[in-house]
N, C-alpha and C positions, 0 to 999 in steps of 0.2 A: 292572196297572190296566186296567180295561175300556176299550176304544176306542169312542168315540162319533163316528159319522160320518154325513154327508149324502151318499148315494151319487151323486146327480146331479152334485154339485160335484166329487167325486173323479174321476169318469169324464170330465167335461168337461176337467179340467186334466191328465188322465192321471197322477194322483198315486199313486205306488206306495209300498209298504211302510207304508201307513197303515191298510189294511183288507184282511182276507183275502178278503172277497167282491169288493171292487173289483179287487184284484190278479188274481183268477181271471178276471174279465170283461175286464180290460185285456189280460192275457196271451193270452186267447182271441182277441181282436180282432187282436193283433199277429201271431199265427201263422196267420191266415187265408190260404188259398191262393185267390187271385182267378182261378179257372178253373173251367170247367164239369165237370171230372172231377178233383177233388182227391183226395189220398191218404185212405185210410180213417182216421177220427178216433181220437184217443187217448181221448176222452171220449164215453160214451154215456149215454143216459137212458132208463130203462124204466118205463113206466106199470104198476106192479104192480097198481094198481087205479084205476078212474076214479070211485070212490065217495068222497064227503065228508060228514062229519057236521055241517058248518057251511054257512052261506050268506051269505058276506061281501058287504057292500054294493058293494064295488069290483070284485067278481069275476064272471066270466061263467058260473061253474059253475051258479048257480041257473037259468040259462036253457038249460042243456045238454039236448038231446033224444036224444043217443046212449043206447042201452041201457046200464044200469049193470052192471059186471061186474069180476071180478078176472082177471088174466092166467092162462092155463092153465099149470100147473107145467111140463109138458114143453116148451111153447113158450118159457117163460122160460129154462129150462136150455139149450135150443138156442141162443137169442139170445146169452146171456152167454158160452157156450163158443166159438161161432163168431166173435163179435166179438173175444174175447181172442186167438184164433188170427190174426186180421187186424191185431192190434197195439193194441187198446184196453186201457187200464190203469186208467181211472177210471170209476166208474159212479154215477149218481144213481138211486135206487130209488123214484122218485115222478115225477109230472107233472101238476100242476094240481089234484090231489085230495088226500085225506088217506091217506098210506101206512099209517098205523096201523090202518086198517080192514081191511087184508090180514092175516089171521091167520097167514100163513106168512112174514111179513116177516123174522123172525129166521132162519128156515131159508134164505131167499134171500140174506141177508147172508153167512151162513156158506158157502154155495155159492160165492159170488163170491170170498171170501177163499181158499177151498180151491183154486179155479181159479188164483188168482195176482193178482187185482186189487189194486192198491196203495192205492187210495183209494175209499171208498164213503161216500155221504152221502144224507141225507134232509132235507126240509123238512116240518114238522108243525105243527099248531095246538096240540099238547101237551095236549089236553083229553080224549083218548079212553082211558078205563080208568084203572086205578091205576098208580102209578109203576113197579111190578114189570113191567108190560108193556113199558115202555121199556127197563128194565134188561136184559131178555132179548135185545132187539135190540142193545143196546150190547155185551153180553157175547159176542154172536156175531161181533163184530169191526168194528162200525161206527166210522168215523173222524171223522165230522162230523154234527152235528145242529143245524139251524136252526129256531127257533120263530117262527111267525108270530103276533105279538101286536100288534093294530092299534088298541088303545085303551089309554090310560094310566090309566084308572080303571074301576071296575066298570060304571058306567052307560054310558060311551062304548063300552066293549068290547061290551056287550050290544047296543047299537044297530048297531054295525058287523058283528059276527059272527052276530048273530041268536040267540045262546045266552048264558046267564048262567054262563059258565065261567071268569071272570077269576081268581077265587081258586084254583080247581083248577089252572089252568095255572101260576100263580105258584108254588104249592106243589110241583108236579111239577118245575119248573125248579130250584128250590132243592134238592129231594131228589136229583135227578140230579147236580147239581154236587157235593153232599156225597159222593155215591157215588163219582164219579170221583176225587175227592181222597183219599178214604179208601182206595180200592183202587189208587191210582196209575195209573189208566187214562189213556192218551193220547187224549183225545177233545176235539175243538174244539166249543165251544158258542157259538151266536150267537142274536140276536133281530133279526128284520126288522119294521119298522113302516111299513106302507103308509099314507101320510098323505093325508087329505082336508082341505078348508078348515076343517071344523068339528071335526077331531080333532087337528090339529097342536099345539094348546095343551096337550094332555095328555102330549106326548112327554117333557117334563122330569120329570113325575111318575113315569112308567114307569121312567126312568133311576134315580130315587131309590129305587124299590121293589126293583128286580131287578138293577141295574147291577153290583153286586159278585159276582154269581153266574154271569156269562157272560163270554166273552172279548171280545165285540163286540156293540154295538147299532147298527144302521144304519137310517136313515130314507130313504125315497124317495117321490116323489109318485105317486099313483094315475094310471094311464093307461088308454087305451081298450081294452086287451087285444085288439089286432088288430081294432079296430072293433066288438067284441062288447059293449062297455059304453058306450053312447052319451054319457053325461053327462060323460065325461072326454076330454081332448084326447090328441093324439099324444105319446108319450114323447119328451121333448126331446133325449134322448141318441141317438135312433135316426136318425142320418143315413143309415146303411145297416145291414145285418144280416149277421152272420157265421154264423148257425145252419145254413143250407143247405150251407155250405162245410166246417165243421169240427166238427160234432156230429151224431151219429145218434140219433134218437128212435124209440122203439118203443111202440106203443099196447097197451092191454089186449086188443084184438082180435087182436094179432099183426101189425100193419101197421108198416112204416117210415114215419115222418112227418117233415116238415121243421121242425116247431116244437112247443114245449111249450105254447104259448099257444093252440093250435088245439083248441077244445072239441068241434067237430063233424066233425073229420077232413077239412076242406077241403084241407089240405096233406098228406094221407096219400098216399104215393107208390105203394105196392104191398103186397100181402099176402106176407109172407115165409115163410108156412108151407109153400108148395110151390115156393119159389125160393131160390137162394143169396143170402145177405145182400149179398155184394159185387156181385152182378149187379143188385140193386135200387139200391144206392149209385151204381153206374156206369151205370145204365140211362137210356134216352132220356127218360123222364118227369122224372127228377131233373135231368138235364142241361138240359132245357128250362126248368125253374124257375130254375136257376142262371143261365142265359143271360138270362132276364127281369130278374134282379137286376143282372147285369153291364151290361145295356143300359138299365137304369132304365125298363123298360116293364112296370110292375107293376099298372097299372090292370086291373080285372077279376079280381084275385086277393085272397086274404085278406092277403097281404103288402102289397099296395097300401093296404089300409085301415089297416094298422099303421104303416107308415113314410112313406106319402105322403098319408095322410088322404083316400084315394079314397072317394067317397060313393055310387058306383053299385052295380049288382048284381055279384055275383062268381060264378065257376064253380069247382067243385072240380078238383083236379089229376087225380083218378081217380074218376069218378062212381060206379063200381061199389062203392066203399068207403064211401059215405055211408049212415049209419044201417043198417048191415048187422048 
């Protein structure tokens, strides 16, 4: 039976074994090393593309000014190989955009599996192309796919996503579920529903339409996305943040970045194309950011906007990497 969960409640109570998504977030928090030079993380996230075909009302993407691009293939391969050698075993092949816009995604999934990664996952709006496009990525060895469906009916969905793709997404999810069952593929399928005041009432309808075709549906409230979406408040679960300590993010430009919610690279640490990844992870710029977290002195940073509701001007960690 599908699990229906409210993410904020599960995280607040640290309730385990009720949600795959919540468990991963809770486990990530519990394994955080509170020091400015933690060991290299088991989990990495690579922005295979920063392009999205939707413009959701709660998302900072429509405001993004960075040049839109896909990650360079050679840079991607170098990142995943080097991180694996450093101990990484799980990889997210997306970061704040739509990974299915990357036409090499199936190849990238297979590369990660061939290297030895134990778990690969994406989050997608599920609207891009025919079902066969998703099946190619799944057949390449994908372990987990989460669909972002943020309206429980066609009209609400269109208002939130800016596209009239509700029926296409529902049909794709059903077809993928049927495929994994028919083929006996071990693939976790979930749906996330980012709720706003005028959309929450449609959540029950979404559960009725698609609940039997996924493993979990989870709802959580929209937040200010690191201060980049003004109409929403600070995420109530964010007392502090573990991302700079136990997860490595890489951008489509080939930068190591401290956060997946940073749409303009304010938290980009350094360009890894001419540096060893471990040297950037252990470098002075990243240490300084972690120290600011440990000392709770985040004003003037994007992190301060996210978890301390800082309202002033912010400076990038590395000014050379802004809009390059």
